[in-house]
C-alpha positions in Angstrom: 8.8 -15.9 35.3 12.6 -15.7 35.0 12.8 -19.4 34.2 10.1 -19.0 31.5 11.9 -16.0 30.0 15.2 -17.9 30.0 13.5 -20.9 28.3 11.9 -18.6 25.7 15.2 -16.9 25.1 16.9 -20.4 24.6 14.3 -21.6 22.1 14.5 -18.2 20.3 18.2 -18.5 20.0 17.9 -22.1 18.8 15.3 -21.1 16.2 17.6 -18.3 15.0 20.5 -20.7 14.7 18.4 -23.2 12.7 17.1 -20.4 10.5 20.7 -19.4 9.6 21.6 -22.9 8.7 18.6 -23.3 6.3 20.3 -21.6 3.3 22.8 -24.5 3.4 20.0 -27.1 3.8 21.0 -29.5 1.0 24.7 -30.0 1.8 23.9 -30.2 5.6 21.2 -32.8 4.8 23.6 -34.9 2.9 26.2 -34.7 5.7 23.7 -35.7 8.4 22.4 -38.5 6.2 25.9 -39.8 5.6 26.6 -39.9 9.4 23.2 -41.7 10.0 23.9 -44.3 7.3 27.4 -44.9 8.7 26.0 -45.2 12.2 23.4 -47.6 11.1 26.0 -49.8 9.4 27.8 -50.1 12.7 24.5 -50.6 14.6 23.6 -53.5 12.2 27.0 -55.2 12.9 26.3 -54.8 16.6 22.9 -56.4 16.2 24.3 -59.3 14.1 27.5 -60.1 16.1 26.9 -58.8 19.6 29.2 -56.6 21.8 32.0 -59.2 22.0 32.6 -59.6 18.3 31.1 -56.5 16.5 34.6 -55.0 16.1 36.9 -58.0 16.1 35.0 -60.1 13.6 35.0 -57.5 10.9 37.2 -57.9 7.8 40.0 -55.4 7.4 38.4 -53.9 4.3 35.1 -53.2 6.1 35.8 -49.4 6.5 36.1 -49.1 2.7 32.9 -51.1 2.2 31.1 -48.8 4.6 32.4 -45.7 2.7 31.1 -47.2 -0.5 27.7 -48.0 1.0 27.5 -44.4 2.3 28.3 -43.0 -1.1 25.6 -45.2 -2.7 23.0 -44.0 -0.2 23.9 -40.4 -0.9 23.6 -40.9 -4.7 20.2 -42.5 -4.2 19.1 -39.6 -2.0 20.2 -37.2 -4.8 18.3 -39.4 -7.3 15.1 -39.1 -5.4 15.6 -35.4 -4.5 15.7 -36.2 -0.7 18.0 -33.3 0.2 15.7 -30.7 -1.3 13.0 -31.4 1.2 12.5 -29.2 4.4 12.8 -31.3 7.5 10.4 -29.1 9.5 7.6 -30.1 7.1 8.6 -33.7 6.8 5.6 -36.0 6.2 4.5 -39.2 4.4 5.9 -38.0 1.1 9.4 -37.7 2.6 9.1 -41.2 4.1 8.2 -42.6 0.6 11.3 -41.0 -1.0 13.5 -42.3 1.8 12.1 -45.8 1.5 12.8 -45.9 -2.3 16.3 -44.5 -1.8 17.2 -47.0 0.9 15.8 -50.0 -1.1 17.7 -49.0 -4.2 20.9 -48.2 -2.4 20.7 -51.4 -0.2 20.1 -53.6 -3.3 22.9 -52.1 -5.3 25.3 -52.3 -2.3 24.5 -56.0 -1.7 24.9 -56.8 -5.3 28.3 -55.1 -5.5 29.6 -56.7 -2.3 28.5 -60.1 -3.4 29.7 -59.6 -7.0 33.2 -58.5 -5.8 33.5 -61.6 -3.6 33.7 -59.8 -0.3 32.4 -62.8 1.6 33.5 -61.7 5.0 30.8 -59.1 5.1 27.8 -60.8 6.8 24.8 -61.3 4.5 22.6 -60.4 7.5 24.2 -57.0 7.6 23.6 -56.4 3.9 20.0 -57.4 4.3 19.2 -55.5 7.5 21.1 -52.3 6.9 18.6 -50.7 4.5 15.8 -51.2 7.0 17.9 -49.8 9.9 19.1 -46.9 7.8 15.5 -46.1 6.8 14.5 -46.0 10.5 17.5 -43.8 11.4 16.9 -41.3 8.5 13.2 -41.1 9.4 13.9 -40.7 13.1 16.3 -37.9 12.7 13.8 -36.0 10.6 11.0 -36.6 13.2 13.4 -35.4 15.9 14.1 -32.2 14.0 10.4 -31.5 13.3 9.5 -32.1 17.0 12.3 -29.7 18.0 11.0 -27.1 15.5 7.4 -27.5 16.6 8.3 -27.3 20.3 10.4 -24.2 19.7 7.6 -22.6 17.8 5.1 -23.3 20.5 7.4 -21.9 23.2 8.1 -18.7 21.2 4.8 -17.9 19.7 2.3 -20.0 21.7 0.7 -23.3 20.8 -1.5 -21.8 18.0 0.9 -19.1 16.9 3.1 -18.9 13.9 6.8 -17.9 14.1 7.5 -14.7 12.1 11.1 -14.2 11.1 12.0 -10.8 9.9 14.9 -9.1 8.1 15.0 -5.4 9.0 16.2 -2.6 6.7 17.8 0.0 8.9 20.2 -0.4 11.9 19.6 2.8 13.8 17.8 3.7 17.0 14.5 2.8 15.4 15.8 -0.7 14.7 17.0 -1.1 18.3 13.6 -0.1 19.7 11.9 -2.3 17.1 13.8 -5.4 18.2 13.0 -4.9 21.8 9.3 -4.3 21.0 8.9 -7.2 18.6 10.5 -10.1 20.5 7.7 -10.2 23.2 5.2 -10.5 20.3 6.8 -13.7 19.0 8.8 -12.1 16.2 12.4 -13.3 15.5 14.7 -10.7 13.9 17.3 -12.6 11.8 19.4 -9.7 10.8 19.7 -6.0 9.9 20.8 -4.2 6.8 22.2 -0.7 6.7 24.3 1.3 4.2 26.3 3.0 7.0 29.8 1.4 6.8 30.3 2.0 10.5 27.4 -0.2 11.4 28.1 -3.2 9.2 29.4 -6.1 11.2 28.1 -4.7 14.4 25.3 -6.1 16.6 22.2 -4.1 17.5 20.2 -5.6 20.3 22.0 -8.9 19.9 21.1 -9.0 16.1 23.9 -8.8 13.6 24.1 -6.2 10.8 24.6 -8.4 7.8 25.6 -5.6 5.3 24.3 -2.8 3.2 20.7 -2.7 1.9 21.7 -4.2 -1.4 22.7 -7.5 0.3 19.0 -8.2 0.9 18.9 -9.5 -2.6 21.2 -12.4 -1.8 19.1 -15.6 -1.5 21.3 -17.1 1.2 20.6 -14.2 3.6 16.9 -14.1 3.2 16.0 -17.8 2.6 14.5 -18.4 6.0 12.7 -15.0 6.5 9.0 -14.7 6.4 8.8 -10.9 6.4 10.8 -7.8 5.5 10.5 -4.7 7.8 11.5 -1.3 6.6 12.6 0.6 9.8 13.7 3.9 8.3 11.3 6.4 9.9 13.5 9.5 9.4 14.6 8.6 5.8 13.8 10.8 2.9 11.0 9.6 0.5 13.7 8.7 -2.1 15.6 6.6 0.4 12.4 4.9 1.6 11.4 4.3 -2.0 14.7 2.5 -2.7 14.3 0.4 0.4 10.8 -0.5 -0.6 12.0 -1.6 -4.0 14.7 -3.8 -2.5 12.2 -5.2 -0.1 9.6 -5.9 -2.8 12.3 -7.8 -4.8 12.5 -10.5 -2.1 9.0 -11.8 -2.8 8.2 -11.6 0.9 5.4 -9.5 2.6 6.8 -6.1 3.4 5.9 -4.1 6.6 7.1 -0.7 7.8 7.3 1.2 11.0 5.4 4.5 11.7 6.9 7.7 10.2 8.9 10.1 12.3 6.0 12.6 12.6 3.7 9.9 14.0 6.4 8.9 16.5 7.1 12.5 17.6 3.4 13.2 18.0 2.9 10.1 20.0 0.2 8.7 17.7 2.1 5.4 17.3 4.8 3.3 18.7 7.8 1.9 16.8 6.7 -1.7 17.2 3.3 -1.0 15.8 4.1 -2.4 12.3 1.8 -1.5 9.5 1.3 -2.3 5.8 2.7 0.0 3.2 0.6 3.1 2.8 0.1 5.4 -0.2 2.6 8.0 1.0 5.3 5.3 1.2 4.9 4.9 -2.6 5.0 8.6 -3.5 8.7 8.6 -3.9 9.2 12.4 -3.6 9.5 15.0 -0.9 6.1 16.1 0.3 5.5 19.8 0.2 6.4 21.8 3.4 3.8 24.4 4.1 3.5 27.4 6.3 1.9 26.0 9.5 2.2 29.3 11.4 0.4 31.2 8.6 -2.4 28.6 8.6 -2.7 28.9 12.4 -3.2 32.7 12.1 -6.0 32.2 9.6 -7.9 29.5 11.5 -7.2 30.0 15.3 -10.2 31.3 17.1 -12.4 31.3 14.0 -15.7 29.5 13.1 -14.8 27.1 10.2 -17.4 25.3 8.0 -16.5 22.3 5.9 -18.9 21.0 3.2 -18.5 17.3 2.4 -17.1 16.9 5.9 -17.4 13.1 5.9 -15.6 12.4 2.6 -11.9 11.5 2.1 -10.7 15.0 1.7 -13.4 16.6 3.8 -12.7 14.4 6.9 -9.0 15.0 6.7 -9.7 18.8 6.4 -11.7 18.5 9.6 -8.8 16.7 11.3 -6.2 19.3 10.3 -8.5 22.3 10.9 -9.1 20.9 14.5 -5.3 20.8 15.0 -5.1 24.6 14.4 -7.5 25.4 17.3 -10.6 27.0 15.7 -13.3 28.3 18.0 -16.0 26.2 16.3 -16.1 23.6 13.5 -19.3 23.1 11.5 -19.5 19.8 9.7 -21.9 19.9 6.7 -22.4 16.5 5.1 -25.2 14.7 3.1 -24.3 11.2 4.2 -25.6 10.4 7.7 -23.1 7.7 8.3 -20.1 9.7 7.1 -21.2 12.7 9.3 -21.6 10.4 12.3 -18.2 8.8 11.8 -16.2 12.1 11.5 -18.1 13.7 14.4 -17.4 10.7 16.7 -13.7 10.7 15.8 -13.3 14.5 16.4 -15.1 14.3 19.8 -12.4 11.8 20.9 -9.4 13.5 19.3 -10.5 17.1 20.0 -12.8 17.1 23.0 -12.5 20.8 23.7 -13.5 21.8 20.2 -17.1 22.9 19.7 -18.6 20.8 16.9 -21.8 21.4 14.9 -22.9 18.4 12.8 -25.4 19.2 10.1 -26.9 17.0 7.5 -27.3 19.2 4.4 -27.2 19.2 0.6 -25.1 21.9 -1.2 -27.8 22.0 -3.9 -30.2 23.4 -1.3 -29.4 27.1 -1.3 -32.0 28.0 1.3 -30.6 25.5 3.8 -27.0 26.8 3.2 -28.2 30.4 3.7 -29.9 29.5 6.9 -26.8 27.5 8.1 -24.4 30.3 7.4 -26.7 33.0 8.8 -26.9 31.0 12.1 -23.3 30.0 12.6 -21.5 32.8 10.7 -18.5 30.9 9.4 -15.4 33.0 8.8 -13.6 30.4 6.8 -15.4 27.9 4.5 -13.8 24.9 2.8 -15.9 23.4 0.1 -15.0 19.7 -0.4 -18.5 18.4 -1.4 -18.3 17.0 -4.9 -19.0 14.1 -7.2 -15.6 13.0 -8.4 -15.8 9.6 -10.1 -15.2 10.3 -13.8 -16.8 7.3 -15.5 -19.8 7.3 -13.2 -20.5 11.0 -13.9 -20.0 10.5 -17.6 -23.0 8.3 -18.3 -26.5 9.0 -17.0 -25.3 11.3 -14.2 -24.1 14.4 -16.1 -26.8 16.7 -14.8 -26.4 15.4 -11.3 -22.6 16.2 -11.5 -23.4 19.7 -12.8 -25.9 20.4 -10.1 -23.7 19.1 -7.3 -20.2 20.3 -8.5 -21.0 23.6 -10.1 -24.4 24.8 -8.7 -23.4 23.4 -5.3 -20.2 25.4 -5.3 -22.0 28.6 -6.4 -24.7 28.0 -3.7 -22.1 27.5 -0.9 -20.0 30.4 -2.0 -23.0 32.8 -2.2 -24.3 31.7 1.2 -20.8 32.2 2.7 -20.3 35.6 1.2 -23.8 36.8 2.2 -23.1 35.9 5.8 -19.8 37.8 5.8 -17.3 34.9 5.4 -13.7 36.0 5.1 -12.5 33.2 3.0 -14.0 30.5 0.8 -11.7 27.8 -0.6 -12.9 25.4 -3.3 -11.3 21.9 -3.7 -10.8 21.6 -7.4 -8.9 19.0 -9.6 -6.4 18.7 -12.4 -9.2 17.3 -14.5 -10.5 20.8 -14.8 -7.7 21.6 -17.2 -8.7 21.2 -20.9 -11.5 18.9 -19.6 -12.6 15.9 -21.7 -15.2 14.6 -19.2 -18.2 15.9 -17.4 -16.6 15.8 -14.0 -13.7 17.9 -15.1 -15.9 20.4 -16.9 -18.2 20.9 -13.9 -15.2 21.6 -11.7 -13.8 24.1 -14.2 -17.3 25.7 -14.3 -17.2 25.8 -10.5 -13.8 27.7 -10.7 -15.4 30.1 -13.1 -18.4 30.6 -10.8 -16.0 31.6 -8.0 -14.2 34.1 -10.3 -17.6 35.7 -11.1 -18.4 36.0 -7.4 -15.0 37.5 -6.6 -16.0 40.6 -8.4 -19.4 40.9 -6.7 -18.4 40.2 -3.1 -15.1 41.9 -2.5 -15.4 41.3 1.3 -14.8 37.5 0.7 -11.7 36.0 -0.7 -12.7 33.2 -3.1 -9.9 30.7 -3.9 -9.7 27.4 -5.8 -7.1 24.8 -5.2 -6.3 22.4 -8.0 -4.4 19.1 -7.5 -4.0 15.7 -8.9 -5.2 12.3 -7.8 -5.2 11.6 -4.1 -3.6 8.4 -3.0 -5.9 6.4 -0.6 -9.0 8.5 -1.1 -12.3 6.7 -1.6 -12.5 5.3 -5.1 -8.8 5.8 -5.8 -6.6 3.1 -7.2 -4.8 2.1 -4.1 -7.8 0.7 -2.1 -9.1 -0.9 -5.3 -5.8 -2.6 -6.0 -5.4 -3.7 -2.4 -8.8 -5.4 -2.4 -8.1 -7.1 -5.7 -4.7 -8.4 -4.4 -6.4 -9.8 -1.3 -8.9 -11.6 -3.5 -6.0 -13.2 -5.5 -6.3 -10.9 -8.5 -6.2 -10.0 -11.2 -5.4 -6.3 -10.7 -7.2 -4.3 -13.3 -5.5 -1.3 -15.0 -7.2 0.7 -17.7 -4.1 1.1 -20.0 -0.4 0.3 -19.7 0.6 3.9 -20.6 -1.9 5.8 -18.3 0.0 8.3 -16.0 -1.3 10.5 -13.2 -0.1 13.1 -10.8 -0.4 11.9 -7.2 -0.6 13.4 -3.7 -1.4 11.9 -0.3 -4.6 12.9 1.5 -2.7 14.9 4.2 -0.6 16.7 1.6 -3.7 17.6 -0.5 -5.5 19.0 2.6 -2.4 20.9 3.8 -2.4 22.5 0.3 -6.0 23.5 0.7 -5.3 25.1 4.1 -2.3 26.9 2.7 -4.4 28.3 -0.1 -6.5 30.0 2.5 -3.4 31.9 3.6 -1.6 32.9 0.4 -4.4 33.0 -2.2 -6.0 36.2 -3.5 -9.6 36.3 -4.5 -10.4 34.8 -7.9 -7.2 32.8 -8.1 -6.6 29.1 -8.7 -3.6 27.7 -6.9 -1.7 24.7 -8.3 0.9 22.4 -6.7 4.0 21.5 -8.7 3.7 17.8 -8.2 6.9 16.7 -9.8 6.9 13.8 -12.2 3.7 11.8 -12.9 3.5 8.1 -12.0 2.4 5.2 -14.2 -0.6 3.5 -12.8 0.7 0.1 -13.9 3.9 0.7 -11.9 1.8 1.4 -8.8 0.0 -1.9 -9.3 3.3 -3.8 -9.7 4.6 -2.2 -6.5 1.6 -3.2 -4.5 1.6 -6.8 -5.7 5.3 -7.2 -4.9 5.0 -5.5 -1.5 2.2 -7.9 -0.6 4.7 -10.8 -1.1 3.5 -11.9 -4.5 4.7 -11.8 -8.1 2.9 -10.6 -11.2 2.9 -14.3 -12.3 0.9 -15.1 -9.1 -1.4 -12.1 -9.3 -1.6 -10.9 -12.8 -2.4 -7.4 -14.2 -5.3 -7.1 -16.6 -5.7 -4.1 -18.9 -9.4 -3.2 -19.4 -9.1 -0.2 -21.7 -9.8 3.5 -20.9 -13.2 4.2 -19.5 -15.6 6.8 -20.8 -14.2 10.3 -20.3 -10.7 9.3 -19.1 -7.6 10.8 -20.4 -4.3 9.0 -21.0 -2.6 11.7 -19.0 -3.7 14.7 -16.8 -2.5 18.3 -16.9 -2.2 20.8 -14.0 -2.2 23.9 -16.1 -3.6 24.7 -19.5 -1.0 25.9 -22.1 -2.5 29.4 -22.1 -2.6 29.9 -18.4 -0.3 32.4 -16.7 1.5 31.2 -13.6 3.0 33.2 -10.8 5.1 32.1 -7.8 3.9 32.3 -4.3 5.8 32.5 -1.0 5.4 28.8 -0.7 7.9 26.7 -2.8 6.3 24.6 -5.5 2.9 26.3 -5.0 2.0 28.6 -8.0 -0.9 30.7 -9.0 -2.8 30.2 -12.3 -4.3 33.5 -13.5 -7.2 32.5 -15.7 -9.3 34.6 -18.0 -12.5 36.2 -16.8 -15.6 34.1 -17.2 -18.2 35.0 -19.8 -21.9 35.6 -19.3 -22.5 31.9 -20.3 -21.7 30.8 -16.8 -24.8 32.7 -15.5 -26.9 30.8 -18.0 -25.4 27.5 -17.0 -26.1 28.1 -13.3 -29.7 29.2 -14.1 -30.2 26.1 -16.2 -28.8 23.8 -13.5 -30.9 25.5 -10.8 -34.0 24.8 -12.8 -33.1 21.2 -13.1 -32.1 21.3 -16.7 -35.5 22.3 -17.9 -36.2 24.3 -21.0 -33.8 22.5 -23.4 -34.1 19.8 -26.0 -32.9 16.3 -25.4 -34.1 15.7 -21.9 -34.7 12.1 -20.9 -38.2 11.0 -20.3 -39.4 14.6 -20.9 -38.0 15.9 -17.6 -35.3 18.1 -19.1 -32.5 15.6 -18.9 -32.2 14.4 -15.3 -30.9 11.0 -16.6 -30.2 9.0 -19.7 -28.2 9.7 -22.8 -30.4 12.6 -23.9 -30.0 14.4 -20.5 -26.3 13.8 -20.7 -26.0 15.3 -24.1 -28.0 18.4 -23.1 -25.8 18.8 -20.1 -22.7 18.5 -22.2 -24.0 21.1 -24.6 -24.6 23.6 -21.8 -21.2 22.9 -20.4 -19.6 23.5 -23.8 -21.2 26.9 -24.1 -20.0 28.0 -20.7 -16.6 26.3 -20.7 -14.9 26.9 -24.0 -12.0 24.5 -23.4 -14.3 21.6 -22.7 -14.1 19.0 -25.5 -16.2 15.9 -24.7 -14.4 12.7 -25.6 -15.7 9.6 -27.2 -14.2 6.4 -26.0 -12.8 4.2 -28.9 -13.0 0.6 -27.7 -10.7 -0.7 -30.4 -7.8 1.6 -29.8 -8.4 2.5 -26.1 -8.0 6.2 -27.1 -10.2 9.2 -26.2 -11.4 11.2 -29.2 -13.2 14.5 -29.3 -16.8 14.3 -30.3 -16.0 16.7 -33.1 -13.7 13.9 -34.4 -10.3 15.4 -33.6 -7.9 13.0 -32.1 -6.5 14.1 -28.8 
């Protein structure tokens, strides 16, 4: 074992040494070739004259002739671009170029020697030297490739591939990373760190090559295959800068788990992963009141609707962390329900789980569920959220699920004595131009109506922007398109959105259960919005590609989409809360129209004109129009938009440009 380990260490050091020489490949190639050609000149004399005479029989000017011959061979090599090739990949094409270079150089050398009357140089030497030089040049490349292949097999296994990494960060994380990666076949070529005290030092035997900015120097990264960002404790802004520098190399970028994952023991430092959505956020995530959340949830029965969705499943994970007495999972999708139940049974084996297949449009089933399990806290995450899909032929389905489903769940929770009901809403509910946003705004209004009728239950809505990494969001879509080789499709070059990570969004929902008062809508100050096209470029670069290799294609805004999203309407009043960057939007009281909208949705859209196929509008353009008309009566700020294919703009149906 010790002998094998020593041998592996030797080959690893040799590979590192060769890798550090590769940035100087062309001058080194010329130097080695010059030595080989000179050696072959002497070998040819030895073959022609024998040991006794190969030195004594040479003319006095032979050394100058040899230097001239070497110069001709180097010029021929440059002419046929021989020094630009990589010896570890030498093949038949390389042999062809060397053959041409040797023939041309040999012919010119013979012609010059004979033309200058240097008759003491044997003609056999002039004739044989190109062939001997070709053999020598080819053999040295074969030897190099054999050494490279053998080193690779000893380091990474016969079928393995050597991975050479440059690491951003030279702290304790980098030291542990180096120790953990080497047994996996990785070779760490160098470290980069902005701390002046670390530059020039060696961490785990690996040199610190300079500050992070030096990663851009081609000579330092020429032989690397990956860049690893090992800054688990860095601020999001620092990580963002490191990722931008890493993306600029054109190499695949990996990172180590975050400091919270390491502290919690959910991951080890050497478990490299791809860049995740939160790595691209570029701002500090909101710090929330964990102790307050614990007081609200510990020892309680908690019900989560839409428990198998992106937001709902993360809600279940975080709720389980706060030690409730029982967690009721309410989900329409059998597979999603099974998946989250199995996960929670492994991660929280002591927690009592109740897994129920149910539809929030079914008020009777919701009432029976709440009457049986008596949830004290209800998180309502069940929703249809895809804007274009809900805009065409599914408007009534969106209204029934998003608005009527919210009203049903809230009523059932209040009737069973729930203490708190928290609705997951969206920034698309502000001045909505699409059906999805209008149905979520109507859901907020339905909660406000119930707040006056059921004072024993605290009804709260939480409004946030797009969630990075959720199902149907841009990150998984872009990642899939990049894996297929592109193009990456973006609706418009100027589209901007506010973004959160899934854990951050869910933590906000949990915090709302603590600080919110009944009838309020809580809004997160999400900082600056992000251009979608910038996200696309970042993901392409972090995957080790350029926008020339994987292009970006602009497809135009889809039906119902805005160029930008808002978090608060202009007329909304906002108030601070005890949690920094979390504010309360005090909205006007809903009118009686919300009652009519709920009744109409409960009846399946019957009793109105324009229903498709005579069924009151459960599908088709007529049903969509009837649903929009009902939503406009109940939600005054809703202005349905018409998509202009020629300009890519969204225009109100009334004709007013927006």
